[in-house]
N, C-alpha and C positions, 0 to 999 in steps of 0.2 A: 315430505312435510305434511303428509295426510293427517288431518285432524289436529293440526297445530296452528298457532297464530301466524306462522310464516306462510301458511297456505292461503290465508285470507287477507285481502286488502281492498276495501271498497274503493271504487273509482270516485274521485272528487266530483267529476261532472255528474255522475249518477246520483250522488247524494244531493247535489245542488238541484237536480231535476225533481227529486222526491220532495225536497223542501219547498220548491216552487209550487208543485201540485198541492201539497198540504196547505200552503198559505193562501191559495186562491179562494175567495169568498164571493158569493152572489150579492145582489143589492140588498138582501135582507140580513146579511151577515153570516149566513150559513156556508159551511165549506162546500165548494163545488164538487169535490172529488172525495170518494172514499178509497183508501189504499189498502190492499191486501197482499200478503205473501202466500204464494203456493210454490213450495220448494221440495226438492228431493233430498234435503239435508237429513243425514242420519242422526241418531240420538246423540252421539258424542259431538258432532259438528254443531248441531242445533244449540246445545247449551253453551258451547264456546263462543259462537257468534253473538248470542244474546248477552253474554257477560262482557264480551269485548267491545261491542258496538251498541250499547243501550240507546244512544241518541238516534241511531237509525231506526231501530225497531219501535221506538216510541211514536214514530210517525204513522204507523199502520193501525188500521181499524180492526184487523184480524190477521191471524197467522195460522197457516196449516202446513205442516211439514211431514215428510215420510217418517221421520223419527218419532213423531207423535201419533201417527195414524196407522203405520204398518203398510201403507199403500204408497205407490209412487207413480209419477208421470211416466209414460203416457196412459196408464190404466185409467179408464173413464171414471172409475169409482171415486178417485181422489177429487176429480172435478165436480162430480155430483155431491161429494161430501162438503166441499167448501161452499157450493151454492146453497145447499140445505142449511148448513151450520150458520151462515150469515144472512139467510133469506135473500139471496141475490137473484136477480133476473138475468139469465145469461145474455139476453138481447141487449142489456145495458152495460155489460162488462167489456 
């Protein structure tokens, strides 16, 4: 089932956790958490996930995948890439 819809099925509990984090706001109304994806998805899987589950990916502030960068975890370059791309402080991630 590689690179097919049968290969992927998000866990309901995982999606609920994401929604909960996304919906948390501080006393001034700003979101408490920024959410990012750092994944080893290849180019074919990347597109299929985004088309199949747009409601999940709409919760994220940024997305970095191997299919888009040509790098994959655990290569430190992909971690450095996401930190730089979204101006993230690793101490706060």
